[in-house]
VOLUM-845015 format. One record per residue (C-alpha): residue number from 1; residue in one letter; y negated, x negated, z negated. Coordinates in nm, 4 decimals, always signed. Example, Ala and Ser with C-alpha at 12.3 -4.5 7.8 and 13.67 -1.06 7.14 Angstrom:
BEGIN
+-----+---+----------+----------+----------+
|   k | r |       yy |       xx |       zz |
+-----+---+----------+----------+----------+
|   1 | A |  +0.4500 |  -1.2300 |  -0.7800 |
|   2 | S |  +0.1060 |  -1.3670 |  -0.7140 |
+-----+---+----------+----------+----------+
//
This chain:
BEGIN
+-----+---+----------+----------+----------+
|   k | r |       yy |       xx |       zz |
+-----+---+----------+----------+----------+
|   1 | X |  +0.0000 |  +0.0000 |  +0.0000 |
|   2 | X |  -0.2273 |  -0.2957 |  -0.0626 |
|   3 | X |  -0.2234 |  -0.3875 |  +0.3066 |
|   4 | X |  -0.3484 |  -0.0377 |  +0.3933 |
|   5 | X |  -0.6628 |  -0.0924 |  +0.1852 |
|   6 | X |  -0.7039 |  -0.4468 |  +0.3121 |
|   7 | X |  -0.6912 |  -0.3173 |  +0.6718 |
|   8 | X |  -0.9438 |  -0.0484 |  +0.5859 |
|   9 | X |  -1.1853 |  -0.2958 |  +0.4276 |
|  10 | X |  -1.1363 |  -0.5439 |  +0.7102 |
|  11 | X |  -1.2406 |  -0.2909 |  +0.9743 |
|  12 | X |  -1.5491 |  -0.1916 |  +0.7772 |
|  13 | X |  -1.6340 |  -0.5619 |  +0.7517 |
|  14 | X |  -1.5721 |  -0.6073 |  +1.1261 |
|  15 | X |  -1.8077 |  -0.3206 |  +1.2050 |
|  16 | X |  -2.0768 |  -0.4681 |  +0.9824 |
|  17 | X |  -2.0191 |  -0.8036 |  +1.1539 |
|  18 | X |  -2.0756 |  -0.6410 |  +1.4940 |
|  19 | X |  -2.4064 |  -0.4965 |  +1.3737 |
|  20 | X |  -2.5210 |  -0.8350 |  +1.2413 |
|  21 | X |  -2.4215 |  -1.0179 |  +1.5596 |
|  22 | X |  -2.5991 |  -0.7640 |  +1.7791 |
|  23 | X |  -2.9139 |  -0.8091 |  +1.5686 |
|  24 | X |  -2.8929 |  -1.1887 |  +1.5904 |
|  25 | X |  -2.8407 |  -1.2415 |  +1.2170 |
|  26 | X |  -2.6690 |  -1.5787 |  +1.2318 |
|  27 | X |  -2.6099 |  -1.6526 |  +0.8629 |
|  28 | X |  -2.4847 |  -1.3049 |  +0.7713 |
|  29 | X |  -2.2484 |  -1.2851 |  +1.0686 |
|  30 | X |  -2.1138 |  -1.6335 |  +0.9941 |
|  31 | X |  -2.0485 |  -1.5428 |  +0.6307 |
|  32 | X |  -1.8680 |  -1.2254 |  +0.7324 |
|  33 | X |  -1.6569 |  -1.4233 |  +0.9803 |
|  34 | X |  -1.5560 |  -1.6585 |  +0.6981 |
|  35 | X |  -1.4488 |  -1.3668 |  +0.4762 |
|  36 | X |  -1.2663 |  -1.2000 |  +0.7656 |
|  37 | X |  -1.0626 |  -1.5152 |  +0.8349 |
|  38 | X |  -0.9614 |  -1.5341 |  +0.4676 |
|  39 | X |  -0.8451 |  -1.1727 |  +0.4876 |
|  40 | X |  -0.6492 |  -1.2469 |  +0.8053 |
|  41 | X |  -0.4838 |  -1.5463 |  +0.6413 |
|  42 | X |  -0.3655 |  -1.3283 |  +0.3532 |
|  43 | X |  -0.2402 |  -1.0543 |  +0.5860 |
|  44 | X |  -0.0584 |  -1.3021 |  +0.8079 |
|  45 | X |  +0.1164 |  -1.4578 |  +0.5082 |
|  46 | X |  +0.2275 |  -1.1149 |  +0.3871 |
|  47 | X |  +0.3678 |  -1.0162 |  +0.7245 |
|  48 | X |  +0.5403 |  -1.3498 |  +0.7862 |
|  49 | X |  +0.6959 |  -1.3461 |  +0.4401 |
|  50 | X |  +0.8943 |  -1.0350 |  +0.5345 |
|  51 | X |  +0.9182 |  -1.0101 |  +0.9142 |
|  52 | X |  +1.1887 |  -0.7463 |  +0.9022 |
|  53 | X |  +0.9773 |  -0.4951 |  +0.7102 |
|  54 | X |  +0.7893 |  -0.2908 |  +0.9697 |
|  55 | X |  +0.6351 |  -0.0740 |  +0.6988 |
|  56 | X |  +0.4016 |  -0.3635 |  +0.6161 |
|  57 | X |  +0.2732 |  -0.3721 |  +0.9730 |
|  58 | X |  +0.2449 |  +0.0071 |  +0.9927 |
|  59 | X |  +0.0514 |  +0.0234 |  +0.6641 |
|  60 | X |  -0.1887 |  -0.2469 |  +0.7796 |
|  61 | X |  -0.2369 |  -0.0811 |  +1.1203 |
|  62 | X |  -0.3001 |  +0.2568 |  +0.9556 |
|  63 | X |  -0.5544 |  +0.0963 |  +0.7236 |
|  64 | X |  -0.7288 |  -0.0667 |  +1.0189 |
|  65 | X |  -0.7432 |  +0.2634 |  +1.2073 |
|  66 | X |  -0.8771 |  +0.4466 |  +0.9030 |
|  67 | X |  -1.1310 |  +0.1714 |  +0.8380 |
|  68 | X |  -1.2557 |  +0.1950 |  +1.1952 |
|  69 | X |  -1.3038 |  +0.5707 |  +1.1644 |
|  70 | X |  -1.4842 |  +0.5401 |  +0.8303 |
|  71 | X |  -1.7093 |  +0.2578 |  +0.9509 |
|  72 | X |  -1.8016 |  +0.4406 |  +1.2709 |
|  73 | X |  -1.8792 |  +0.7556 |  +1.0723 |
|  74 | X |  -2.0924 |  +0.5603 |  +0.8206 |
|  75 | X |  -2.2937 |  +0.3800 |  +1.0863 |
|  76 | X |  -2.3352 |  +0.6941 |  +1.2951 |
|  77 | X |  -2.4781 |  +0.8753 |  +0.9913 |
|  78 | X |  -2.7001 |  +0.5761 |  +0.9118 |
|  79 | X |  -2.8283 |  +0.5475 |  +1.2692 |
|  80 | X |  -2.8880 |  +0.9236 |  +1.2881 |
|  81 | X |  -3.0853 |  +0.9168 |  +0.9623 |
|  82 | X |  -3.3004 |  +0.6287 |  +1.0888 |
|  83 | X |  -3.3670 |  +0.8094 |  +1.4175 |
|  84 | X |  -3.4814 |  +1.1238 |  +1.2347 |
|  85 | X |  -3.7327 |  +0.9367 |  +1.0163 |
+-----+---+----------+----------+----------+
//
């Protein structure tokens, strides 16, 4: 279950990273890249430690999909609120 939440958080972080890169915020995007690589290292170790357990991969993929939906919803609401101001 932990990998589900890690996938979710990773996709929110990736979405934030995309926003920072598109705005040209070098330091913030570099810091997020560093954190994202640490997350990937942990995930990769978990998956490699038990290659036969597909539930690990499915949980991580489901977390990533959920994180993408949540992040897109959050940023859409944020962008809409800024447009209406």
